[in-house]
C-alpha positions, 0 to 999 in steps of 0.5 A: 169655346169663344162666343163669337160668331164669324158674322160679328167678326165680319160686321166689326170690320176684323177682315180688313187688311191693309194695302197690297203693297204694305203686307208682309209675305209672313201673313199670306197664309192668313189672307184670304183674298185681295180686292181694290188693293186691299188684303182681306184676312180669312175669318174661319183662321181669325176665329181659330186663332181667337180661340186658341189665344183665349184658351192661353189667357184663360189658363194664365188667369186661372194660374193666378199670374198677370198678362200685361196689355200693350197699346199706344195707338190712339184708337186702341188706348181707351179700349184696352185701358177700360178692358185692363181695369175690369179685370184688374190686369196691368196696361200701358196705353202711353209711350212704351218705357224702354227697358220695361221688362228687360230692365224690371228692376229700374222701373220698380224703382220708379214706381217706388219714387212716385209712391214716395211722392204721393205719400210726401204729397198726402202726409204734408211733407211738402208743406215745409218746402217752397212753392216752386219745389212743390210745383215741380214734384207735383208735375213729376208726380203727374208725369210718372202716374201717366207713364208707369201709374198703370203698372205700379201693382206689377210687383214682378214680371208679366207671365204673358203680353197682349199687344195691339199692333205688332209693328208699332209695339216692336220694342215690347215684342223684342223685349218679351222674346228676349225674356222668353215672355209669351206674347199674344197679338193682334197682327195685320197684314203688315205684321210678323206673325212669327214673332208671336206666340199666339197671333191672331190676324185681324184688323188692328186699326179699327176700333170695333175689330180691337174692342171686339177681340178685347171683350173676348179676352176679358171674358176668358180671363173672367172665366179664369179667375172664377174657376181659380176662385171655385179651386181655392174654395174646394181646397180649403174644404178639403183642407178642413175636411182633413183636419177634422178627420185627422182630429177625430183620428186623435181623439180616436187614438187617446180613447183607445189608449186610455182604454188599454191603460185601464184593462192593464190596471184592472189586470195588474190588480187581479194578479196582486189579489191572486199573489196575496197569501192566505191568513 
């Protein structure tokens, strides 16, 4: 259950859609009315879809998998970057690298190259090259850091994508669909929600609207991570208890064997004395 009221959604301007002439008919189910040529989004449906998305995000975080946040529009960049960093999730706020998902192996090579350049700059390897070459390498590293630095820890394909503005990030949506990666997205009235697994009908242009929804996602991820931590601790405790119980069984079995062995020796001694002939 998300801790967001409809009043908070209203105050953040989540209900404001695009102009009527820019709408996508597939968003008709989420539109409440039209006012002054602008579509108004139904906040009841926004709230319901937000809960569904939050539950999905929580489950993914609980499983220990990564969610890739994507937002390259100006008003969403900083919000998404800060939200992603707070929960240690990868994000892309600059240009979407073509083939980021469908050609993931090549992207990983670029990340390794960036790491090698960083190592060369820190261990003094570049001191033997000319000043011009050092400057070129430095510029190359800065460019790579800006584009893919935020996905350096992404060693495998993400479990899901969270997208702000599916129209602008259509390449990311297409790649996710091609690979069968679940998508969670803020869908404005000009979007196609049928392409998204967990659409959240909301204003994707207002920074307050984006921030409110991102905060919901971050809280859900934090809940999932905390539950995962608790589950791991309980699992460790169970394993320790099982090991202790197994050790006690081994000790008890050894004691039983030793007692049985003593009884056998005692019995064999008695038999030997009985069989000894009297003088």
